[in-house]
MIDOSE-1310 file (N, C-alpha, C; in nm, 2 decimals, decimal comma, always signed):
residues 190
fcla	+0,06/-0,11/-0,01/+0,01/-0,02/-0,03/+0,11/+0,12/-0,01; +0,20/+0,13/+0,09/+0,26/+0,29/+0,12/+0,32/+0,29/-0,05; +0,41/+0,20/-0,10/+0,44/+0,20/-0,27/+0,34/+0,24/-0,33; +0,21/+0,26/-0,35/+0,08/+0,24/-0,44/+0,05/+0,38/-0,37
yera	+0,06/+0,44/-0,24/+0,04/+0,59/-0,21/+0,14/+0,66/-0,24; +0,23/+0,63/-0,21/+0,36/+0,70/-0,30/+0,44/+0,73/-0,47; +0,38/+0,62/-0,55/+0,40/+0,62/-0,68/+0,25/+0,65/-0,76; +0,15/+0,63/-0,72/-0,03/+0,63/-0,76/-0,10/+0,71/-0,66
gaep	-0,04/+0,76/-0,55/-0,14/+0,81/-0,44/-0,29/+0,76/-0,42; -0,27/+0,63/-0,41/-0,37/+0,56/-0,37/-0,42/+0,57/-0,20; -0,59/+0,59/-0,22/-0,60/+0,64/-0,14/-0,67/+0,50/-0,01; -0,66/+0,48/+0,05/-0,74/+0,36/+0,20/-0,84/+0,40/+0,22
igmi	-0,91/+0,30/+0,20/-1,08/+0,30/+0,23/-1,10/+0,23/+0,33; -1,06/+0,11/+0,37/-1,07/+0,00/+0,47/-0,99/-0,10/+0,52; -0,94/-0,11/+0,61/-0,86/-0,22/+0,68/-0,91/-0,29/+0,73; -0,88/-0,45/+0,73/-0,87/-0,51/+0,83/-0,88/-0,52/+0,98
akdk	-0,99/-0,59/+1,04/-0,97/-0,55/+1,19/-1,05/-0,69/+1,27; -1,03/-0,73/+1,33/-1,08/-0,90/+1,40/-1,17/-0,79/+1,47; -1,33/-0,88/+1,47/-1,43/-0,84/+1,53/-1,48/-0,68/+1,52; -1,43/-0,65/+1,42/-1,48/-0,53/+1,34/-1,45/-0,39/+1,44
dkkn	-1,36/-0,43/+1,53/-1,30/-0,32/+1,63/-1,14/-0,28/+1,56; -1,11/-0,20/+1,54/-1,04/-0,04/+1,47/-0,91/-0,06/+1,52; -0,92/-0,15/+1,69/-0,84/-0,17/+1,77/-0,76/-0,28/+1,74; -0,78/-0,35/+1,66/-0,80/-0,52/+1,66/-0,72/-0,50/+1,48
atyk	-0,67/-0,36/+1,43/-0,67/-0,37/+1,33/-0,50/-0,33/+1,27; -0,43/-0,49/+1,36/-0,31/-0,49/+1,33/-0,23/-0,57/+1,34; -0,09/-0,59/+1,33/-0,07/-0,71/+1,29/+0,12/-0,69/+1,37; +0,16/-0,81/+1,40/+0,30/-0,79/+1,40/+0,42/-0,80/+1,31
svlv	+0,51/-0,80/+1,27/+0,63/-0,85/+1,19/+0,68/-0,95/+1,32; +0,77/-1,07/+1,28/+0,84/-1,14/+1,43/+0,95/-1,20/+1,32; +1,05/-1,23/+1,40/+1,16/-1,32/+1,35/+1,11/-1,46/+1,44; +1,12/-1,57/+1,30/+1,12/-1,64/+1,38/+1,25/-1,74/+1,34
tssk	+1,27/-1,84/+1,42/+1,36/-1,95/+1,39/+1,34/-2,11/+1,39; +1,37/-2,23/+1,45/+1,32/-2,36/+1,46/+1,33/-2,35/+1,60; +1,27/-2,43/+1,65/+1,25/-2,47/+1,80/+1,39/-2,53/+1,88; +1,45/-2,58/+1,76/+1,56/-2,67/+1,79/+1,70/-2,59/+1,78
ntdi	+1,70/-2,48/+1,72/+1,84/-2,36/+1,69/+1,82/-2,32/+1,84; +1,93/-2,39/+1,95/+1,95/-2,34/+2,06/+2,04/-2,24/+2,08; +2,12/-2,17/+1,96/+2,19/-2,10/+1,94/+2,13/-1,97/+1,91; +2,02/-1,95/+1,85/+1,92/-1,84/+1,86/+1,82/-1,79/+1,94
nsiq	+1,85/-1,70/+2,02/+1,73/-1,72/+2,11/+1,66/-1,55/+2,11; +1,76/-1,44/+2,08/+1,70/-1,27/+2,03/+1,75/-1,24/+1,96; +1,74/-1,15/+1,87/+1,76/-1,07/+1,76/+1,93/-1,06/+1,76; +1,97/-1,04/+1,89/+2,12/-1,01/+1,90/+2,18/-1,12/+1,83
dikg	+2,10/-1,28/+1,84/+2,22/-1,37/+1,80/+2,18/-1,40/+1,65; +2,12/-1,32/+1,56/+2,16/-1,34/+1,41/+2,25/-1,31/+1,35; +2,32/-1,29/+1,38/+2,42/-1,21/+1,28/+2,55/-1,36/+1,27; +2,49/-1,32/+1,11/+2,63/-1,44/+1,06/+2,58/-1,56/+1,06
ktma	+2,39/-1,55/+1,09/+2,35/-1,69/+1,04/+2,27/-1,67/+0,89; +2,17/-1,77/+0,81/+2,16/-1,77/+0,66/+1,96/-1,69/+0,72; +1,96/-1,62/+0,67/+1,83/-1,51/+0,66/+1,76/-1,56/+0,51; +1,61/-1,52/+0,52/+1,51/-1,54/+0,44/+1,40/-1,50/+0,42
fvdp	+1,43/-1,36/+0,40/+1,36/-1,26/+0,35/+1,26/-1,31/+0,27; +1,12/-1,23/+0,31/+1,01/-1,23/+0,16/+1,05/-1,11/+0,10; +0,94/-1,08/-0,01/+0,95/-0,99/-0,12/+1,01/-0,87/-0,09; +1,10/-0,78/-0,13/+1,14/-0,71/-0,08/+1,06/-0,56/-0,06
nsts	+0,96/-0,57/-0,08/+0,86/-0,46/-0,05/+0,79/-0,48/+0,05; +0,80/-0,63/+0,10/+0,70/-0,68/+0,22/+0,70/-0,59/+0,29; +0,60/-0,57/+0,38/+0,63/-0,47/+0,53/+0,66/-0,59/+0,64; +0,59/-0,68/+0,70/+0,63/-0,75/+0,81/+0,75/-0,87/+0,72
gnli	+0,76/-0,87/+0,59/+0,82/-1,00/+0,57/+1,02/-0,91/+0,54; +1,00/-0,80/+0,54/+1,11/-0,76/+0,46/+1,16/-0,61/+0,55; +1,09/-0,49/+0,54/+1,08/-0,40/+0,58/+1,13/-0,34/+0,71; +1,01/-0,38/+0,81/+1,02/-0,40/+0,92/+1,16/-0,45/+0,97
psaa	+1,12/-0,60/+0,94/+1,23/-0,64/+1,06/+1,40/-0,62/+0,96; +1,41/-0,57/+0,88/+1,55/-0,51/+0,84/+1,60/-0,38/+0,92; +1,45/-0,28/+0,96/+1,47/-0,19/+1,01/+1,52/-0,20/+1,21; +1,40/-0,29/+1,25/+1,47/-0,36/+1,38/+1,60/-0,41/+1,37
imka	+1,69/-0,49/+1,26/+1,80/-0,54/+1,28/+1,88/-0,37/+1,26; +1,86/-0,32/+1,18/+1,95/-0,21/+1,17/+2,00/-0,12/+1,34; +1,86/-0,11/+1,37/+1,82/-0,08/+1,49/+1,89/-0,14/+1,61; +1,92/-0,30/+1,60/+1,96/-0,38/+1,74/+2,12/-0,37/+1,67
fpgd	+2,17/-0,36/+1,62/+2,26/-0,35/+1,60/+2,36/-0,19/+1,52; +2,33/-0,14/+1,62/+2,35/+0,01/+1,52/+2,55/+0,09/+1,51; +2,61/-0,01/+1,60/+2,76/+0,00/+1,60/+2,77/-0,04/+1,44; +2,74/-0,15/+1,36/+2,75/-0,26/+1,27/+2,70/-0,07/+1,12
klsm	+2,66/+0,06/+1,13/+2,59/+0,09/+1,06/+2,52/+0,07/+0,94; +2,48/-0,07/+0,96/+2,37/-0,15/+0,87/+2,32/-0,08/+0,75; +2,34/-0,07/+0,61/+2,26/-0,04/+0,56/+2,13/-0,18/+0,48; +2,01/-0,15/+0,41/+1,95/-0,23/+0,34/+2,07/-0,35/+0,24
ddlh	+2,14/-0,27/+0,17/+2,20/-0,37/+0,10/+2,30/-0,47/+0,20; +2,31/-0,38/+0,29/+2,45/-0,47/+0,36/+2,35/-0,65/+0,42; +2,21/-0,64/+0,46/+2,14/-0,73/+0,50/+2,07/-0,80/+0,38; +2,11/-0,76/+0,27/+2,09/-0,82/+0,14/+2,15/-0,92/+0,06
tngk	+2,29/-0,86/+0,14/+2,43/-0,93/+0,05/+2,49/-1,03/+0,12; +2,48/-1,15/+0,04/+2,54/-1,28/+0,14/+2,70/-1,20/+0,18; +2,74/-1,28/+0,32/+2,85/-1,25/+0,36/+2,90/-1,09/+0,38; +2,78/-0,98/+0,40/+2,75/-0,85/+0,48/+2,79/-0,91/+0,63
ffqa	+2,63/-0,97/+0,64/+2,57/-0,91/+0,78/+2,52/-1,10/+0,80; +2,47/-1,15/+0,71/+2,44/-1,26/+0,70/+2,54/-1,34/+0,65; +2,52/-1,49/+0,70/+2,56/-1,56/+0,58/+2,58/-1,56/+0,47; +2,43/-1,57/+0,45/+2,35/-1,58/+0,37/+2,21/-1,52/+0,33
vsfs	+2,20/-1,48/+0,21/+2,05/-1,42/+0,24/+1,95/-1,46/+0,11; +1,85/-1,52/+0,13/+1,76/-1,51/+0,01/+1,65/-1,45/+0,04; +1,57/-1,44/-0,05/+1,42/-1,38/-0,06/+1,32/-1,47/-0,12; +1,32/-1,62/-0,03/+1,23/-1,69/-0,05/+1,33/-1,87/+0,02
gkqg	+1,24/-1,90/+0,09/+1,36/-2,04/+0,13/+1,19/-2,16/+0,15; +1,24/-2,24/+0,16/+1,19/-2,37/+0,22/+1,18/-2,37/+0,37; +1,09/-2,45/+0,40/+1,11/-2,50/+0,52/+1,24/-2,56/+0,53; +1,33/-2,51/+0,67/+1,48/-2,60/+0,74/+1,54/-2,56/+0,62
dvqv	+1,54/-2,45/+0,51/+1,69/-2,36/+0,44/+1,74/-2,28/+0,53; +1,68/-2,24/+0,59/+1,79/-2,08/+0,62/+1,70/-2,14/+0,81; +1,76/-2,07/+0,89/+1,82/-2,02/+1,04/+1,73/-1,96/+1,04; +1,69/-1,82/+1,00/+1,59/-1,73/+1,02/+1,48/-1,64/+0,92
apis	+1,34/-1,62/+0,97/+1,33/-1,57/+0,83/+1,20/-1,47/+0,97; +1,13/-1,36/+0,85/+1,04/-1,28/+0,95/+0,94/-1,31/+0,87; +0,80/-1,34/+0,94/+0,63/-1,37/+0,89/+0,57/-1,24/+0,98; +0,48/-1,21/+0,93/+0,33/-1,14/+1,02/+0,31/-1,26/+1,06
dail	+0,27/-1,19/+1,25/+0,23/-1,32/+1,33/+0,09/-1,36/+1,29; -0,02/-1,31/+1,18/-0,14/-1,34/+1,17/-0,09/-1,46/+1,07; +0,01/-1,45/+0,95/+0,02/-1,53/+0,91/+0,04/-1,69/+0,99; +0,14/-1,66/+1,03/+0,20/-1,73/+1,14/+0,13/-1,83/+1,20
aaei	+0,02/-1,75/+1,25/-0,11/-1,79/+1,29/-0,19/-1,86/+1,27; -0,22/-1,83/+1,17/-0,31/-1,86/+1,02/-0,20/-2,00/+0,98; -0,14/-2,01/+0,94/+0,01/-2,14/+0,95/-0,06/-2,28/+1,05; +0,00/-2,21/+1,13/-0,03/-2,33/+1,28/-0,19/-2,39/+1,31
nagr	-0,30/-2,26/+1,29/-0,38/-2,33/+1,30/-0,48/-2,39/+1,17; -0,37/-2,41/+1,07/-0,40/-2,50/+0,96/-0,34/-2,61/+1,00; -0,27/-2,65/+1,05/-0,19/-2,75/+1,07/-0,03/-2,73/+0,97; -0,06/-2,68/+0,88/+0,07/-2,70/+0,84/+0,23/-2,64/+0,91
vskd	+0,22/-2,60/+0,99/+0,33/-2,53/+1,13/+0,27/-2,61/+1,28; +0,39/-2,68/+1,32/+0,33/-2,70/+1,45/+0,38/-2,62/+1,58; +0,32/-2,55/+1,64/+0,42/-2,39/+1,75/+0,51/-2,49/+1,81; +0,51/-2,58/+1,80/+0,64/-2,64/+1,91/+0,77/-2,64/+1,77
dvki	+0,76/-2,64/+1,72/+0,89/-2,64/+1,61/+0,90/-2,50/+1,56; +0,82/-2,41/+1,61/+0,85/-2,28/+1,58/+0,93/-2,18/+1,71; +0,97/-2,09/+1,71/+1,04/-2,00/+1,82/+1,08/-1,86/+1,79; +1,02/-1,79/+1,81/+0,97/-1,69/+1,81/+1,09/-1,56/+1,89
ifas	+1,17/-1,53/+1,77/+1,31/-1,45/+1,87/+1,27/-1,30/+1,84; +1,18/-1,24/+1,78/+1,17/-1,09/+1,80/+1,02/-1,07/+1,73; +0,98/-0,96/+1,83/+0,85/-0,92/+1,77/+0,84/-0,75/+1,76; +0,78/-0,72/+1,67/+0,78/-0,58/+1,64/+0,70/-0,49/+1,66
dsip	+0,69/-0,37/+1,72/+0,57/-0,31/+1,76/+0,46/-0,33/+1,66; +0,31/-0,29/+1,71/+0,20/-0,33/+1,61/+0,16/-0,20/+1,43; +0,15/-0,27/+1,36/+0,20/-0,24/+1,28/-0,01/-0,22/+1,19; -0,02/-0,14/+1,13/-0,13/-0,13/+1,11/-0,16/-0,24/+1,01
sepm	-0,31/-0,31/+0,94/-0,30/-0,40/+0,87/-0,34/-0,36/+0,76; -0,35/-0,43/+0,66/-0,32/-0,37/+0,49/-0,49/-0,34/+0,47; -0,44/-0,23/+0,37/-0,63/-0,18/+0,34/-0,66/-0,21/+0,19; -0,78/-0,20/+0,17/-0,83/-0,22/+0,08/-0,77/-0,05/+0,02
alrr	-0,75/-0,03/-0,11/-0,72/+0,13/-0,11/-0,76/+0,14/-0,29; -0,83/+0,26/-0,31/-0,87/+0,31/-0,46/-0,77/+0,43/-0,52; -0,77/+0,45/-0,66/-0,70/+0,54/-0,68/-0,78/+0,70/-0,65; -0,63/+0,75/-0,63/-0,74/+0,90/-0,60/-0,78/+0,99/-0,71
dlpa	-0,77/+0,98/-0,81/-0,84/+1,04/-0,93/-0,99/+0,96/-0,97; -1,02/+0,85/-0,88/-1,17/+0,82/-0,95/-1,27/+0,89/-0,92; -1,38/+0,93/-0,97/-1,50/+0,98/-0,98/-1,52/+1,01/-0,78; -1,56/+1,09/-0,72/-1,64/+1,06/-0,58/-1,71/+1,02/-0,57
evke	-1,82/+1,00/-0,63/-1,92/+0,90/-0,59/-1,88/+0,75/-0,61; -1,83/+0,73/-0,70/-1,73/+0,56/-0,72/-1,72/+0,53/-0,63; -1,60/+0,61/-0,51/-1,52/+0,57/-0,42/-1,63/+0,57/-0,31; -1,71/+0,68/-0,36/-1,85/+0,66/-0,20/-1,87/+0,50/-0,21
kvkn	-1,95/+0,48/-0,34/-1,98/+0,35/-0,36/-1,90/+0,23/-0,32; -1,76/+0,19/-0,33/-1,71/+0,12/-0,30/-1,63/+0,13/-0,18; -1,66/+0,21/-0,11/-1,60/+0,22/+0,04/-1,78/+0,16/+0,08; -1,86/+0,22/+0,07/-1,99/+0,18/+0,16/-1,94/+0,00/+0,15
fils	-1,97/-0,09/-0,02/-2,00/-0,17/+0,01/-1,85/-0,25/+0,05; -1,73/-0,21/+0,08/-1,66/-0,27/+0,14/-1,62/-0,27/+0,32; -1,70/-0,17/+0,32/-1,66/-0,15/+0,46/-1,85/-0,22/+0,55; -1,95/-0,25/+0,44/-2,07/-0,28/+0,48/-2,07/-0,45/+0,44
ydna	-1,96/-0,53/+0,39/-1,95/-0,65/+0,31/-1,94/-0,76/+0,48; -2,01/-0,87/+0,46/-2,06/-0,96/+0,57/-2,07/-1,09/+0,56; -1,96/-1,14/+0,46/-1,97/-1,27/+0,43/-1,86/-1,32/+0,47; -1,93/-1,41/+0,59/-1,80/-1,46/+0,70/-1,75/-1,61/+0,61
ayyk	-1,76/-1,67/+0,52/-1,75/-1,74/+0,44/-1,55/-1,70/+0,30; -1,64/-1,56/+0,31/-1,51/-1,48/+0,21/-1,42/-1,47/+0,30; -1,43/-1,44/+0,44/-1,33/-1,36/+0,48/-1,21/-1,47/+0,53; -1,33/-1,60/+0,59/-1,25/-1,73/+0,62/-1,16/-1,75/+0,55
rvmg	-1,23/-1,79/+0,34/-1,13/-1,83/+0,31/-1,05/-1,73/+0,27; -1,00/-1,62/+0,23/-0,96/-1,54/+0,21/-0,87/-1,43/+0,30; -0,92/-1,43/+0,45/-0,87/-1,41/+0,51/-0,81/-1,43/+0,63; -0,79/-1,58/+0,62/-0,81/-1,70/+0,76/-0,89/-1,66/+0,84
aedk	-0,97/-1,59/+0,86/-1,06/-1,62/+0,98/-1,21/-1,58/+0,96; -1,32/-1,57/+1,02/-1,44/-1,56/+1,00/-1,47/-1,42/+1,08; -1,45/-1,35/+1,16/-1,40/-1,26/+1,27/-1,35/-1,13/+1,18; -1,31/-1,14/+1,05/-1,27/-1,01/+1,04/-1,33/-0,97/+0,95
rfve	-1,34/-0,82/+0,95/-1,40/-0,73/+0,87/-1,31/-0,62/+0,85; -1,35/-0,48/+0,71/-1,34/-0,41/+0,70/-1,37/-0,29/+0,80; -1,28/-0,20/+0,85/-1,33/-0,08/+0,93/-1,27/+0,05/+0,84; -1,35/+0,13/+0,87/-1,30/+0,29/+0,81/-1,14/+0,32/+0,88
csie	-1,09/+0,39/+0,73/-0,92/+0,38/+0,79/-0,95/+0,53/+0,70; -0,79/+0,58/+0,69/-0,75/+0,69/+0,63/-0,63/+0,71/+0,63; -0,56/+0,82/+0,54/-0,42/+0,74/+0,55/-0,35/+0,79/+0,66; -0,39/+0,88/+0,76/-0,33/+0,94/+0,86/-0,32/+0,77/+0,98
dykg	-0,38/+0,67/+0,88/-0,34/+0,51/+0,97/-0,20/+0,49/+0,92; -0,16/+0,49/+0,85/-0,05/+0,44/+0,74/+0,10/+0,54/+0,78; +0,08/+0,71/+0,82/+0,19/+0,80/+0,78/+0,33/+0,73/+0,87; +0,30/+0,64/+1,00/+0,41/+0,57/+1,05/+0,47/+0,55/+0,98
ii	+0,41/+0,42/+0,93/+0,51/+0,27/+0,81/+0,49/+0,39/+0,69; +0,47/+0,46/+0,64/+0,53/+0,54/+0,51/+0,66/+0,66/+0,58
């Protein structure tokens, strides 16, 4: 969304929230490792390990954890390039990885919970070694130059859409819905 806002002027109209409560319209970026990795217990233990970031533009899978790593190691004066280049900070870095291929990976806590709930990951096999501050949940956004009446109709539809099967299938939980949001909700991330 931040890229769409900066490059194309996208306007947020609704953000995902559990129980249609805006206080629940957040998630966290977490760094995880295998519960078997006894030498990795905090963000301070990841230097020299293997890391699999998600897409370079992913908030929870790259941008937030990269910023946290730079903050955790101020003396190293790290840049994004340092974090994304083999041998600079991490032994090896990739932007995808199969389970077990790397020692550390960032993920959204909501996605991790959905993977555990679906039985694809055992909670006993994963150790969270870092959790970010809350991040505003993803929005539905519209082009800024759409006619006002079109934006209002789409916004009203999104905010009133109440199909539990859709939210379970697409968002991973029946209790999620869109709540109203504005650009102010995303200024900290931008």
